[in-house]
KEKE-3310 file (N, C-alpha, C; in steps of 0.2 Angstrom, whole numbers, plus 5000, padded with zeros to 4 digits):
npx = (5048:5053:5056:5068:5076:5090:5099:5112:5126:5131:5145:5149:5147:5152:5166:5169:5174:5183:5190:5207:5216:5215:5223:5221:5231:5232:5223:5218:5216:5211:5208:5207:5190:5184:5174:5164:5152:5141:5141:5140:5128:5120:5122:5116:5103:5101:5104:5112:5129:5137:5150:5162:5177:5194:5208:5226:5231:5242:5244:5231:5232:5242:5237:5226:5232:5238:5228:5216:5201:5184:5173:5161:5146:5150:5146:5143:5141:5133:5140:5141:5133:5116:5111:5115:5117:5112:5113:5123:5124:5138:5140:5145:5156:5168:5185:5186:5188:5185:5180:5187:5179:5168:5161:5156:5163:5158:5162:5169:5159:5152:5146:5134:5126:5118:5123:5115:5103:5106:5107:5094:5088:5095:5088:5075:5062:5065:5079:5083:5079:5087:5100:5098:5097:5110:5117:5129:5134:5129:5129:5133:5127:5133:5139:5147:5160:5162:5150:5141:5145:5139:5126:5111:5105:5092:5093:5086:5087:5100:5096:5083:5086:5092:5081:5072:5079:5080:5067:5064:5074:5070:5058:5064:5072:5062:5057:5068:5070:5059:5061:5072:5067:5058:5067:5073:5061:5059:5070:5067:5056:5061:5070:5062:5055:5066:5070:5060:5058:5070:5081:5074:5072:5063:5061:5071:5073:5065:5061:5069:5068:5074:5075:5072:5078:5087:5088:5073:5060:5050:5034:5034:5034:5040:5037:5032:5033:5022:5012:5008:5007:5001:5007:5011:5016:5020:5012:5015:5015:5010:5018:5009:4999:5004:5005:5011:5004:4995:4984:4988:5003:5016:5025:5041:5055:5064:5058:5047:5042:5035:5018:5001:4984:4978:4972:4978:4980:4970:4972:4984:5000:5015:5030:5043:5058:5062:5070:5086:5098:5092:5086:5077:5075:5065:5049:5035:5018:5004:4994:4982:4988:4999:5009:5023:5029:5042:5043:5039:5023:5017:5005:4998:4990:4983:4980:4993:5002:5013:5022:5024:5031:5043:5048:5050:5060:5071:5076:5089:5090:5099:5101:5092:5094:5093:5095:5104:5108:5104:5102:5089:5074:5062:5044:5041:5053:5053:5041:5043:5052:5058:5052:5054:5039:5028:5013:4998:4992:5003:5010:5001:5000:5013:5015:5005:5010:5021:5015:5009:5021:5024:5012:5015:5026:5019:5011:5021:5026:5015:5014:5026:5024:5015:5023:5033:5025:5021:5034:5038:5028:5030:5043:5045:5037:5043:5057:5054:5048:5035:5029:5033:5046:5047:5045:5042:5031:5034:5028:5015:5011:5013:5003:4992:4994:4996)
npy = (5289:5300:5318:5323:5312:5302:5291:5279:5269:5256:5254:5267:5274:5268:5258:5243:5227:5213:5203:5201:5186:5173:5159:5142:5139:5150:5150:5151:5145:5155:5172:5185:5187:5177:5178:5168:5167:5161:5165:5179:5180:5176:5186:5196:5193:5195:5185:5173:5171:5156:5143:5150:5155:5159:5170:5173:5187:5195:5193:5198:5212:5216:5215:5224:5236:5239:5236:5239:5236:5229:5242:5252:5255:5250:5238:5221:5208:5193:5181:5168:5153:5146:5156:5168:5186:5192:5206:5214:5226:5233:5235:5242:5232:5229:5223:5212:5200:5193:5180:5179:5179:5172:5183:5200:5216:5232:5248:5265:5274:5286:5303:5303:5293:5283:5271:5263:5264:5258:5245:5241:5243:5232:5222:5223:5219:5223:5225:5212:5205:5211:5207:5193:5191:5193:5182:5169:5153:5136:5124:5129:5144:5161:5178:5191:5203:5212:5211:5216:5229:5235:5236:5246:5259:5268:5284:5293:5311:5313:5317:5311:5298:5295:5297:5287:5276:5277:5276:5263:5256:5259:5252:5239:5239:5239:5226:5218:5222:5216:5203:5201:5203:5192:5182:5183:5181:5168:5162:5165:5157:5144:5144:5145:5132:5123:5126:5121:5108:5102:5106:5105:5115:5122:5111:5108:5108:5098:5080:5068:5054:5038:5034:5027:5037:5043:5053:5060:5072:5068:5061:5063:5054:5042:5043:5037:5046:5044:5043:5056:5062:5062:5054:5054:5050:5063:5068:5065:5077:5082:5090:5097:5100:5110:5127:5143:5154:5148:5145:5138:5134:5123:5111:5104:5094:5103:5115:5128:5124:5127:5131:5127:5124:5113:5106:5099:5099:5106:5111:5116:5110:5100:5098:5086:5084:5070:5063:5063:5077:5086:5079:5078:5091:5103:5110:5122:5125:5135:5138:5132:5120:5110:5095:5088:5071:5070:5073:5069:5071:5079:5080:5086:5077:5083:5100:5106:5111:5120:5115:5103:5106:5112:5101:5091:5099:5098:5085:5073:5068:5061:5049:5041:5038:5029:5019:5018:5024:5037:5048:5042:5044:5036:5035:5026:5026:5039:5039:5030:5036:5041:5052:5063:5066:5077:5079:5082:5095:5104:5103:5109:5122:5128:5127:5135:5147:5148:5149:5162:5169:5165:5169:5183:5182:5177:5188:5198:5191:5192:5206:5208:5201:5210:5221:5217:5215:5228:5235:5228:5231:5245:5246:5244:5255:5266:5265:5267:5279:5280:5283:5298:5305:5318:5323:5311:5303:5290:5284:5287:5281:5267:5266:5267:5256:5244)
npz = (4768:4781:4779:4784:4786:4783:4771:4774:4771:4781:4783:4782:4793:4804:4811:4805:4810:4817:4830:4836:4832:4844:4851:4856:4865:4872:4882:4899:4916:4924:4922:4909:4904:4890:4876:4866:4852:4858:4872:4870:4865:4875:4884:4877:4878:4891:4900:4911:4910:4906:4907:4904:4895:4898:4895:4894:4904:4901:4887:4883:4887:4879:4866:4868:4870:4858:4848:4853:4863:4866:4871:4882:4873:4861:4848:4847:4835:4832:4821:4815:4811:4816:4824:4820:4818:4829:4840:4852:4864:4870:4887:4903:4905:4910:4907:4893:4880:4863:4852:4836:4820:4824:4829:4825:4826:4829:4830:4835:4831:4820:4822:4817:4820:4833:4843:4851:4845:4833:4837:4841:4828:4821:4828:4823:4811:4799:4800:4803:4792:4782:4787:4786:4772:4768:4772:4770:4764:4765:4773:4785:4790:4788:4792:4783:4785:4775:4768:4778:4779:4768:4771:4769:4779:4786:4793:4806:4813:4825:4838:4838:4836:4848:4857:4852:4855:4869:4873:4870:4877:4890:4891:4890:4901:4911:4909:4912:4925:4931:4929:4937:4949:4949:4950:4963:4970:4967:4973:4986:4988:4987:4997:5008:5007:5008:5021:5029:5024:5020:5028:5040:5050:5059:5067:5075:5088:5093:5094:5084:5072:5066:5049:5032:5025:5033:5048:5053:5057:5072:5069:5056:5040:5028:5011:4995:4979:4971:4980:4983:4971:4954:4940:4923:4906:4894:4878:4860:4847:4832:4817:4810:4819:4826:4830:4828:4832:4841:4854:4866:4875:4871:4880:4882:4885:4888:4892:4885:4869:4858:4851:4851:4846:4852:4867:4881:4895:4907:4920:4932:4929:4930:4921:4918:4911:4902:4893:4884:4883:4891:4902:4917:4919:4926:4923:4924:4923:4925:4917:4905:4894:4883:4884:4878:4872:4877:4890:4907:4915:4930:4943:4958:4971:4980:4986:4985:4975:4974:4983:4978:4966:4971:4977:4967:4960:4967:4966:4962:4947:4940:4946:4941:4928:4913:4898:4883:4870:4873:4887:4898:4908:4918:4921:4932:4939:4945:4951:4962:4970:4985:4999:5013:5023:5031:5041:5031:5033:5036:5025:5016:5021:5020:5006:5002:5006:4999:4987:4986:4984:4971:4965:4963:4955:4943:4941:4937:4926:4917:4916:4909:4897:4891:4891:4882:4870:4868:4866:4854:4846:4845:4840:4825:4820:4826:4820:4807:4806:4806:4818:4826:4836:4847:4860:4872:4882:4891:4903:4901:4890:4894:4904:4896:4887:4895)
capx = (5054:5052:5060:5075:5079:5094:5101:5119:5129:5133:5152:5151:5145:5155:5171:5167:5179:5183:5196:5214:5216:5217:5224:5219:5237:5232:5218:5221:5211:5208:5211:5202:5185:5185:5168:5162:5146:5136:5141:5138:5120:5117:5122:5111:5096:5101:5105:5118:5134:5141:5156:5166:5184:5198:5214:5231:5230:5248:5242:5226:5234:5246:5232:5222:5236:5239:5222:5210:5196:5177:5171:5154:5144:5152:5141:5145:5136:5135:5141:5141:5128:5109:5109:5119:5113:5110:5117:5124:5127:5143:5139:5151:5157:5175:5189:5185:5189:5180:5183:5186:5176:5161:5158:5159:5164:5156:5164:5171:5153:5152:5141:5128:5122:5118:5124:5109:5098:5108:5105:5086:5087:5096:5083:5069:5061:5069:5086:5084:5078:5093:5105:5097:5098:5117:5120:5132:5135:5123:5130:5133:5126:5138:5139:5154:5162:5161:5143:5138:5147:5135:5119:5109:5101:5089:5094:5083:5092:5103:5092:5077:5088:5093:5075:5069:5083:5079:5060:5064:5078:5067:5054:5068:5074:5057:5056:5074:5069:5054:5065:5077:5062:5056:5073:5073:5055:5060:5075:5064:5051:5065:5073:5056:5054:5072:5070:5055:5057:5076:5085:5070:5074:5058:5060:5078:5073:5061:5063:5070:5067:5077:5070:5076:5081:5090:5084:5067:5056:5045:5028:5034:5035:5044:5032:5034:5031:5016:5007:5007:5006:5000:5012:5010:5020:5016:5010:5018:5011:5013:5020:5002:4995:5008:5003:5015:4999:4991:4982:4991:5010:5019:5031:5045:5060:5068:5053:5042:5045:5030:5011:4996:4977:4975:4972:4980:4979:4966:4974:4991:5004:5023:5034:5050:5061:5063:5075:5091:5102:5088:5082:5077:5074:5058:5046:5028:5013:4998:4989:4981:4994:5001:5016:5025:5031:5049:5043:5034:5019:5015:5000:4997:4984:4980:4981:4999:5005:5020:5026:5026:5035:5050:5050:5053:5066:5077:5078:5094:5088:5105:5101:5086:5095:5094:5096:5111:5109:5104:5099:5081:5071:5055:5039:5042:5059:5051:5035:5046:5057:5056:5053:5051:5033:5025:5006:4996:4991:5009:5012:4996:5002:5019:5013:5001:5015:5025:5010:5009:5027:5023:5007:5019:5030:5015:5009:5027:5026:5010:5016:5032:5021:5012:5028:5036:5020:5022:5040:5038:5023:5033:5049:5044:5034:5048:5062:5052:5046:5028:5028:5039:5047:5050:5045:5039:5030:5034:5023:5008:5010:5013:4997:4987:4995:4996)
capy = (5291:5307:5322:5324:5306:5301:5284:5278:5263:5255:5255:5274:5277:5264:5254:5236:5222:5208:5203:5197:5178:5170:5152:5138:5139:5157:5149:5149:5144:5162:5178:5189:5183:5177:5176:5166:5170:5159:5170:5186:5180:5175:5193:5200:5192:5196:5178:5172:5168:5150:5140:5156:5154:5164:5171:5176:5194:5198:5193:5203:5219:5218:5217:5230:5242:5240:5236:5241:5230:5232:5247:5253:5258:5246:5233:5215:5205:5186:5181:5162:5148:5148:5162:5174:5192:5194:5211:5215:5233:5232:5239:5243:5225:5228:5220:5205:5199:5189:5176:5182:5174:5171:5189:5206:5222:5238:5253:5271:5277:5293:5307:5303:5287:5281:5263:5260:5264:5253:5238:5240:5242:5225:5218:5224:5214:5226:5223:5205:5203:5213:5202:5186:5192:5193:5176:5165:5146:5131:5120:5134:5151:5166:5185:5193:5210:5216:5211:5220:5236:5237:5237:5253:5260:5275:5286:5300:5315:5310:5317:5307:5291:5294:5297:5281:5271:5278:5273:5255:5253:5260:5246:5233:5239:5237:5219:5215:5222:5211:5196:5201:5202:5185:5177:5184:5178:5160:5160:5165:5151:5138:5145:5143:5125:5120:5128:5116:5101:5099:5107:5104:5121:5123:5105:5106:5107:5092:5073:5065:5047:5035:5032:5025:5043:5046:5056:5064:5074:5063:5062:5063:5048:5042:5042:5037:5052:5042:5044:5063:5065:5057:5055:5051:5053:5068:5065:5068:5082:5082:5097:5100:5102:5115:5134:5148:5158:5144:5147:5135:5133:5116:5110:5098:5092:5109:5121:5129:5122:5129:5133:5123:5125:5107:5106:5093:5100:5112:5113:5117:5104:5101:5094:5084:5081:5063:5060:5067:5081:5090:5075:5080:5098:5104:5116:5122:5129:5136:5139:5127:5119:5103:5093:5083:5065:5071:5074:5066:5076:5078:5084:5084:5073:5088:5107:5108:5112:5123:5111:5097:5109:5112:5094:5089:5102:5096:5078:5072:5063:5057:5042:5037:5038:5022:5020:5017:5029:5044:5047:5042:5042:5033:5036:5021:5028:5045:5037:5026:5040:5042:5059:5064:5070:5078:5079:5086:5102:5108:5104:5114:5129:5130:5127:5142:5153:5149:5151:5169:5172:5163:5174:5189:5180:5177:5195:5201:5188:5195:5212:5207:5200:5216:5226:5214:5217:5236:5236:5225:5235:5252:5246:5245:5261:5271:5265:5268:5286:5281:5287:5302:5307:5324:5322:5305:5301:5283:5282:5288:5275:5261:5266:5266:5249:5238)
capz = (4773:4783:4775:4787:4787:4777:4770:4774:4771:4788:4783:4781:4799:4809:4809:4806:4809:4822:4835:4834:4833:4850:4851:4862:4870:4876:4887:4906:4921:4927:4918:4906:4900:4882:4874:4859:4851:4863:4878:4869:4864:4882:4887:4873:4881:4899:4903:4915:4906:4909:4903:4902:4894:4900:4891:4898:4904:4897:4880:4882:4887:4873:4861:4870:4869:4851:4843:4857:4865:4867:4877:4882:4867:4855:4846:4844:4831:4831:4813:4812:4813:4815:4828:4817:4817:4836:4842:4859:4865:4876:4893:4907:4907:4912:4902:4890:4873:4860:4847:4829:4815:4828:4831:4822:4831:4827:4835:4832:4827:4818:4826:4813:4822:4840:4843:4854:4840:4829:4840:4840:4821:4820:4831:4820:4806:4793:4801:4803:4785:4779:4789:4783:4765:4767:4774:4765:4766:4765:4779:4791:4788:4791:4789:4781:4787:4769:4767:4783:4777:4762:4773:4769:4785:4786:4800:4808:4816:4831:4844:4838:4837:4855:4860:4851:4859:4876:4874:4869:4882:4896:4892:4891:4908:4916:4909:4916:4932:4933:4929:4943:4955:4949:4952:4970:4973:4966:4978:4993:4989:4988:5004:5013:5006:5011:5029:5032:5022:5019:5034:5046:5054:5064:5071:5077:5096:5094:5093:5077:5072:5061:5043:5026:5022:5039:5053:5051:5063:5074:5067:5049:5037:5022:5006:4988:4976:4968:4985:4984:4965:4949:4935:4916:4900:4889:4871:4855:4844:4825:4815:4807:4825:4830:4827:4831:4835:4844:4861:4871:4875:4871:4885:4881:4890:4890:4892:4880:4862:4853:4853:4848:4848:4855:4874:4885:4902:4909:4926:4933:4928:4930:4916:4920:4905:4903:4888:4881:4887:4896:4906:4924:4919:4929:4921:4927:4919:4929:4912:4901:4890:4880:4886:4873:4875:4879:4897:4911:4919:4937:4946:4965:4973:4985:4985:4987:4969:4974:4987:4974:4962:4974:4979:4961:4958:4971:4965:4958:4942:4937:4949:4938:4921:4910:4891:4880:4865:4876:4894:4899:4915:4917:4926:4937:4944:4948:4956:4967:4973:4992:5001:5020:5022:5037:5040:5025:5035:5036:5017:5013:5024:5017:4999:5001:5007:4992:4981:4986:4980:4964:4962:4961:4949:4938:4939:4933:4919:4913:4914:4904:4891:4889:4889:4876:4865:4867:4863:4848:4841:4844:4836:4818:4819:4827:4816:4800:4806:4806:4824:4827:4843:4849:4867:4872:4889:4892:4908:4899:4885:4898:4907:4890:4884:4899)
cpx = (5053:5057:5067:5078:5084:5097:5109:5121:5132:5141:5154:5150:5148:5161:5169:5172:5178:5189:5202:5213:5219:5217:5222:5225:5236:5226:5221:5215:5207:5212:5206:5197:5185:5178:5167:5155:5140:5136:5138:5130:5117:5117:5117:5104:5096:5101:5112:5123:5137:5146:5160:5174:5188:5205:5219:5231:5236:5246:5236:5228:5238:5242:5228:5226:5237:5233:5216:5206:5189:5176:5164:5152:5145:5146:5145:5140:5138:5135:5141:5136:5121:5107:5114:5114:5110:5115:5118:5127:5131:5141:5146:5153:5164:5179:5187:5187:5185:5183:5182:5183:5169:5157:5161:5159:5163:5158:5166:5165:5154:5146:5134:5123:5124:5119:5118:5103:5099:5106:5098:5085:5089:5091:5076:5068:5065:5076:5087:5083:5084:5099:5104:5098:5106:5121:5123:5133:5129:5123:5129:5132:5131:5137:5146:5154:5160:5153:5139:5139:5142:5128:5117:5104:5099:5089:5090:5089:5094:5099:5086:5080:5089:5086:5071:5073:5081:5072:5061:5068:5075:5062:5058:5070:5069:5056:5062:5073:5064:5057:5069:5073:5060:5061:5073:5067:5056:5065:5072:5059:5055:5068:5068:5055:5060:5072:5066:5056:5064:5080:5081:5071:5069:5057:5066:5078:5068:5065:5064:5070:5071:5072:5075:5080:5086:5086:5079:5063:5051:5038:5028:5035:5038:5038:5035:5030:5024:5010:5005:5005:5004:5005:5010:5015:5016:5015:5013:5013:5014:5014:5013:4998:4998:5005:5007:5010:4994:4989:4986:4999:5011:5025:5034:5050:5064:5064:5048:5045:5040:5023:5007:4989:4974:4977:4973:4978:4976:4969:4981:4995:5012:5026:5041:5053:5064:5068:5080:5094:5098:5084:5083:5076:5066:5055:5038:5024:5006:4992:4988:4986:4994:5008:5018:5028:5038:5049:5038:5030:5018:5010:4999:4990:4980:4982:4987:5004:5012:5024:5029:5032:5042:5052:5054:5059:5072:5079:5084:5092:5093:5105:5096:5088:5096:5095:5103:5113:5109:5101:5091:5079:5064:5050:5040:5047:5057:5045:5038:5051:5054:5057:5051:5045:5030:5017:5004:4995:4997:5011:5008:4998:5008:5018:5009:5005:5019:5021:5009:5015:5026:5017:5011:5023:5025:5012:5015:5027:5021:5011:5022:5029:5018:5017:5032:5031:5021:5028:5040:5033:5026:5039:5049:5042:5039:5054:5060:5049:5038:5025:5034:5039:5050:5051:5040:5038:5029:5028:5016:5007:5009:5006:4991:4987:4994:4989)
cpy = (5298:5311:5323:5318:5305:5293:5284:5271:5262:5256:5262:5277:5273:5260:5247:5231:5216:5209:5200:5190:5176:5162:5148:5138:5145:5156:5148:5148:5150:5167:5183:5185:5183:5174:5174:5169:5168:5163:5177:5186:5179:5182:5197:5199:5192:5190:5178:5169:5162:5148:5145:5153:5160:5164:5174:5183:5197:5199:5198:5210:5221:5220:5223:5236:5244:5240:5238:5235:5234:5237:5248:5257:5255:5241:5227:5211:5198:5185:5174:5157:5150:5154:5168:5180:5194:5199:5211:5222:5232:5237:5240:5237:5224:5225:5213:5205:5194:5185:5179:5177:5173:5177:5195:5211:5228:5243:5260:5274:5284:5297:5306:5297:5285:5273:5260:5259:5259:5246:5237:5240:5235:5221:5218:5219:5217:5224:5216:5202:5205:5208:5195:5186:5191:5187:5172:5158:5142:5127:5124:5141:5156:5173:5187:5201:5214:5217:5216:5228:5239:5238:5245:5254:5268:5278:5293:5304:5312:5311:5312:5300:5290:5293:5290:5275:5271:5275:5266:5252:5254:5254:5240:5233:5237:5229:5216:5216:5217:5204:5195:5200:5195:5180:5177:5180:5170:5158:5160:5159:5145:5138:5143:5135:5121:5121:5122:5109:5098:5100:5106:5109:5121:5117:5104:5105:5101:5086:5071:5057:5044:5033:5029:5031:5046:5048:5061:5066:5069:5066:5062:5055:5048:5039:5041:5043:5050:5042:5051:5066:5060:5059:5051:5054:5058:5064:5069:5072:5083:5090:5101:5103:5108:5122:5139:5153:5155:5147:5144:5134:5125:5116:5104:5097:5098:5116:5122:5128:5124:5131:5128:5126:5119:5108:5099:5093:5106:5115:5113:5110:5105:5096:5093:5081:5074:5059:5065:5072:5085:5086:5078:5088:5099:5111:5116:5126:5129:5138:5133:5126:5111:5102:5087:5076:5065:5072:5070:5071:5074:5082:5082:5081:5078:5095:5109:5108:5114:5119:5105:5100:5109:5105:5091:5092:5100:5089:5077:5066:5059:5050:5038:5035:5030:5024:5020:5023:5036:5043:5047:5040:5040:5035:5032:5024:5034:5043:5034:5030:5042:5049:5059:5068:5071:5077:5084:5093:5106:5109:5109:5121:5132:5131:5134:5148:5154:5151:5158:5172:5171:5167:5181:5188:5180:5184:5198:5198:5191:5202:5212:5205:5206:5221:5224:5216:5224:5237:5234:5228:5242:5251:5247:5252:5267:5271:5267:5276:5286:5284:5291:5304:5313:5324:5316:5303:5294:5280:5282:5282:5268:5261:5264:5259:5243:5237)
cpz = (4775:4780:4778:4789:4781:4777:4770:4773:4778:4788:4783:4788:4805:4806:4811:4805:4814:4826:4832:4836:4840:4849:4857:4867:4874:4882:4894:4910:4923:4923:4915:4902:4893:4880:4867:4858:4856:4869:4876:4867:4871:4885:4883:4876:4888:4903:4907:4910:4909:4904:4900:4901:4897:4896:4896:4898:4900:4890:4878:4882:4882:4867:4862:4868:4862:4846:4847:4859:4866:4873:4877:4876:4861:4854:4844:4841:4830:4823:4810:4815:4813:4819:4826:4817:4824:4839:4850:4860:4871:4881:4897:4910:4910:4906:4900:4883:4870:4854:4840:4825:4818:4828:4827:4827:4827:4832:4831:4828:4826:4822:4822:4816:4830:4840:4846:4849:4835:4831:4839:4832:4819:4822:4827:4814:4800:4794:4800:4795:4781:4780:4786:4775:4763:4769:4769:4768:4766:4771:4785:4788:4792:4788:4788:4783:4781:4767:4772:4782:4772:4765:4772:4775:4784:4793:4801:4811:4823:4837:4844:4838:4844:4859:4859:4855:4867:4878:4875:4875:4889:4897:4893:4898:4913:4915:4913:4923:4935:4933:4935:4949:4955:4952:4960:4973:4972:4972:4985:4994:4990:4995:5009:5013:5010:5019:5032:5030:5020:5026:5041:5052:5060:5069:5075:5085:5098:5093:5086:5078:5066:5055:5038:5023:5028:5044:5050:5057:5065:5072:5059:5047:5030:5017:4999:4985:4973:4973:4986:4977:4960:4943:4928:4911:4896:4882:4866:4851:4837:4823:4813:4813:4829:4826:4831:4835:4839:4851:4867:4870:4875:4875:4883:4886:4892:4890:4887:4873:4857:4856:4849:4850:4851:4863:4877:4892:4904:4915:4926:4932:4928:4925:4918:4913:4906:4898:4885:4886:4892:4901:4913:4925:4921:4927:4924:4923:4923:4924:4908:4895:4887:4883:4882:4877:4877:4887:4900:4915:4926:4939:4953:4966:4978:4982:4987:4981:4970:4978:4983:4969:4965:4976:4973:4958:4961:4970:4961:4953:4939:4940:4945:4931:4919:4902:4889:4875:4868:4883:4894:4906:4914:4923:4933:4942:4948:4953:4962:4972:4980:4995:5009:5019:5029:5036:5034:5027:5034:5028:5014:5015:5020:5009:4998:5002:5001:4987:4981:4983:4973:4961:4959:4955:4943:4936:4935:4926:4915:4911:4909:4897:4887:4887:4883:4870:4863:4864:4856:4843:4840:4839:4829:4816:4820:4822:4809:4800:4806:4813:4825:4834:4844:4857:4868:4880:4889:4897:4905:4894:4889:4901:4902:4888:4888:4902)
residu = (MET:PRO:GLN:ASN:TRP:LYS:THR:TYR:LYS:LEU:GLY:GLU:VAL:ALA:ASN:ILE:GLY:SER:SER:LYS:ARG:ILE:PHE:ARG:ALA:ASP:TYR:VAL:PRO:PHE:GLY:ILE:PRO:PHE:TYR:ARG:SER:LYS:GLU:ILE:ILE:GLN:LYS:SER:PHE:GLY:GLU:GLU:VAL:ASN:ASP:VAL:LEU:TYR:ILE:ASP:PRO:ASP:LYS:TYR:TYR:ARG:ILE:LYS:GLU:LYS:TYR:GLY:SER:PRO:VAL:GLN:GLY:ASP:VAL:LEU:LEU:SER:ALA:VAL:GLY:ASN:ARG:SER:GLY:ILE:PRO:TYR:LEU:VAL:ASP:ASN:ASP:GLY:ASP:PHE:TYR:PHE:LYS:ASP:GLY:ASN:LEU:MET:TRP:LEU:ARG:ASP:PHE:LYS:VAL:LEU:ILE:ASP:SER:SER:PHE:LEU:VAL:TYR:TRP:PHE:LYS:SER:LYS:VAL:GLY:GLN:HIS:TYR:LEU:ASN:SER:LEU:MET:ILE:GLY:SER:ALA:GLN:LYS:ALA:LEU:THR:ILE:GLU:GLY:VAL:LYS:THR:ILE:SER:ILE:ILE:LEU:PRO:PRO:LEU:PRO:GLU:GLN:LYS:ALA:ILE:ALA:ASN:ILE:LEU:SER:ALA:ILE:ASP:ALA:LYS:ILE:GLU:ASN:ASN:LEU:ALA:ILE:ASN:LYS:THR:LEU:GLU:GLU:MET:ALA:MET:ALA:LEU:TYR:LYS:GLU:TRP:PHE:VAL:ASP:PHE:GLY:PRO:PHE:GLN:ASP:GLY:LYS:PHE:ILE:GLU:SER:GLU:LEU:GLY:LEU:ILE:PRO:GLU:GLY:TRP:GLU:VAL:ARG:ARG:LEU:ASP:GLU:VAL:ALA:SER:PHE:LYS:ASN:GLY:LYS:GLY:ILE:SER:VAL:LYS:GLU:ARG:ASP:ASP:ALA:GLY:LYS:TYR:LYS:ILE:TYR:GLY:SER:ASN:GLY:ILE:ILE:GLY:ARG:THR:ASN:LYS:LEU:MET:PHE:LYS:ASP:SER:VAL:ILE:ALA:ILE:GLY:ARG:VAL:GLY:ALA:ASN:TYR:GLY:GLU:VAL:HIS:TYR:SER:VAL:ASP:PRO:CYS:TRP:VAL:SER:ASP:ASN:ALA:VAL:THR:ALA:GLN:PRO:LEU:GLY:SER:TYR:TYR:TRP:TRP:LEU:LEU:GLN:THR:LEU:ARG:LEU:ILE:ASP:TYR:SER:ASN:PHE:VAL:GLY:GLY:SER:ALA:GLN:PRO:LEU:ILE:THR:GLN:THR:ALA:ILE:LYS:ASN:HIS:LEU:ILE:PRO:ALA:PRO:GLU:THR:GLU:LEU:ILE:LEU:ASP:ILE:SER:ASN:LYS:MET:GLY:ARG:LEU:PHE:GLU:SER:ILE:GLN:HIS:ASN:ASN:THR:GLU:ASN:GLN:SER:LEU:THR:GLN:LEU:ARG:ASP:SER:LEU:LEU:PRO:LYS:LEU:ILE:SER:GLY:GLU:VAL:ARG:LEU:ASN:GLU:PHE:ASP:LEU:GLU:GLU:VAL:LEU:GLU:ASN:GLU:ILE)
# end
């Protein structure tokens, strides 16, 4: 431990507790957002919060006046279930409240500790190991307030804590910015697709003809999906064949589910969830990969991969669902789905234009992988004092590492 670093119990440097009890009768259709651990975990990972509950504003403001409510710089920590121990640094989120028992509330930090530094400490292997050691319960894991208070944390001087947090948060900010750009690029690609193949915008001044799908531009035809793409089920892969450090990603019905050193697809492929709650979810890989038997795979019969991806994304798969125990869609149902299709030259042209947008997305994804590796390699070195920070040039590090 560096000479000027000191050890404290977490309960010595922060007020650790939870919220006041909120009852189901306090829920209202609109009001103050009320977050459970699920929503706080989503916010921690920069994801969009869905299924938000709301509580009565009068009830909230009475609690806030008497007991306070989360403010910027506070930390919320998931405390129940398999995803316990995930921290969220409260941002300028406006008024909200949270479920007691599900989440711990760390606030009123002493001048000895920076809450941003604490969040990164919680995310580190040291922090996660410590939290895991405090879990109680066999059926459902949980953290206790008293247990978290006993955590021993080694703290550098406050200026160094802030410098460490600033470096790591700057990397996270670049990652989040790339994700935001990617979202915009995805929206642009879909808007381009819809303009041509759903709204028929460029053809509005031309002649339309009747078809099984309604009016379509003259010169277009109705085609089955198996006329433009090949489909087959993915393949099961055993636990022994999985490897967390494997070269290839494994795709299931809900996206990436692991890695393996076995190769199934060398070329770009699309995976459509075919069973369970994630049926109809569409994921794509331009890299060699494996697709599990929980998904149907699709590959274009021509050089129009991005057009096919958007076509598959817009299908309402609920029309294909069969099965009694759980939802199931079949290859046959997908293959027989009808779409309006113009001449191949137009499909190729628009697919190529969308492809340029997706190239930018892939570039950002690659950069984010490098940034994530950089952050994850720096984190343990910074919080242990192996790397010391007086003045740290992030741009120089990024240039060297990426």
